[in-house]
N, C-alpha and C positions, 0 to 999 in steps of 0.2 A: 378193601383196597381204598386208598386215598387218592383222590384226583384233584386237579386244579380245574375249577369250573369257571366259565366265562360269565361275566355280569356287566351291566351298564351302570355307570356312576350317575346317580340321581342328584345328590347333593354332597358337598364336602364341607368339613369344618376343621380349622387349624387352631388348636388351643395354644400353640406356641411350643408345647412339648410333644404333642401327638397330633397327627393328621388322620382323620377318619372320614369315612364316606358312607352314605346309604347307597347300597348297590342292589340292583334288580336282577334276580335270577329267574327267568320265566315269570311266574306270578308271585314269587317270594322276594321280600326285601329284607336284607340283613345289614348290620353294621360291620364295616370292614376297615382294617388299618391300611393306610397308604404309605407307610414308611419306606418301602422298597421301590415305589414308583412316584417320585416327587414330581415328575412331569405330567402325571395323570390329572385330568380335570373333568368337570361335569360334562356328560355326554360321551365320554370315552368308554371303551370296553377294556376290562382288565381280567386277567386270570387270577382266581382267588383259591388259595390253599390254606386250610385251617385258620380262616379269619384274616389272612394277610393277602393283599394284592401283590403278586410276585412279578407280573409283567403286563405291559399294555399291548393290546392286540387290536386289529381293525375289525369292523363289524362283520365282514364276510367270513373271517376266520372264526369269530364267535358263533355265527350261525352254523358254520360247518361243524364245529365242535359239538354244539347242541344236537345236531342231527346224528352224529356218530354216537354220542352218549345215549341218546334216545333209542337208537337201533340196538345198542348193547344192553339196554334196560338198566343202565347205571344212573340215570338221572333221578329215579325214585329213591335210590340208596343215598345219593349225595345231597339231594334237595328234597327234604320231606314236604308233604302236602301242607299248604298254608294253614289249614285248620289244626295241624299238630304242632305248630310253632308258637312260642310266646309272642305277644305283640311287640313291635318295634316302636319305641318311643321316639318322638321327633325332637 
């Protein structure tokens, strides 16, 4: 099952053609495209699906979603443990 996972934008970069961000998911940081959420900025929470932020959400909704995913046991499936991920270059 594919889910949209909430994450917090740590940094963003606009190369002119593509806007990307480093997004924190629990203890994991991944590179994400921000094409669908031009209003998102550093400190905002976004829902991410297959590497794309698809909507902006507030912090309370992000925390509620994390709790529900954890209760379902789905977080481990969607966000692998940090030691199993390749390093994110800055």
